[in-house]
C-alpha positions in Angstrom: -34.5 -114.1 24.1 -34.3 -117.7 25.4 -34.3 -119.1 21.9 -31.1 -117.3 21.2 -29.4 -118.7 24.2 -30.6 -122.2 23.4 -29.3 -122.0 19.8 -26.0 -120.4 20.9 -25.4 -123.2 23.5 -26.3 -125.9 20.9 -23.8 -124.6 18.3 -21.1 -123.5 20.7 -21.3 -126.4 23.2 -18.1 -125.4 25.0 -19.9 -122.3 26.4 -22.1 -124.6 28.4 -19.3 -126.9 29.7 -18.7 -125.6 33.2 -15.3 -127.3 33.7 -14.0 -125.7 30.5 -15.0 -122.2 31.6 -12.8 -121.8 34.7 -10.6 -118.8 35.4 -7.0 -118.9 34.3 -7.7 -121.8 31.9 -8.4 -119.5 29.0 -10.1 -116.3 27.9 -13.6 -117.3 29.1 -14.6 -113.6 29.2 -13.9 -113.3 25.4 -15.4 -116.6 24.3 -19.0 -115.6 24.8 -18.9 -112.3 22.9 -17.0 -113.9 20.1 -19.5 -116.7 19.9 -22.4 -114.2 19.9 -20.7 -112.2 17.1 -20.3 -115.4 15.0 -23.8 -116.5 15.7 -25.2 -113.1 14.6 -23.2 -113.3 11.4 -24.7 -116.8 10.8 -28.2 -115.5 11.5 -27.7 -112.6 9.0 -26.7 -115.1 6.3 -29.2 -118.0 7.0 -31.9 -116.6 9.3 -32.9 -118.0 12.7 -35.8 -119.7 14.5 -36.7 -116.3 16.0 -36.8 -114.5 12.7 -38.9 -117.2 11.2 -41.4 -117.2 14.1 -41.9 -113.5 14.0 -41.7 -113.3 10.2 -39.1 -110.6 10.1 -36.0 -110.7 7.9 -32.6 -110.3 9.6 -30.4 -107.5 8.4 -27.9 -108.1 5.6 -24.4 -108.9 6.6 -23.2 -105.5 5.4 -25.9 -103.7 7.4 -25.0 -105.7 10.5 -21.3 -105.1 10.2 -22.0 -101.6 8.9 -19.6 -101.9 6.0 
């Protein structure tokens, strides 16, 4: 679980920038779910550190998005 947060913060650095995530400055409540969705799509396409460590294949993009 912690690896996912670490990787998410590395790729989407604005989620860890406290002055950027203040109320009434933007849709901070929507930024995290959108970043997680994009990160999961990336993991479906390229894999992740967690899937490599546990030697399990991530689902295909069609399975994840249930197309």
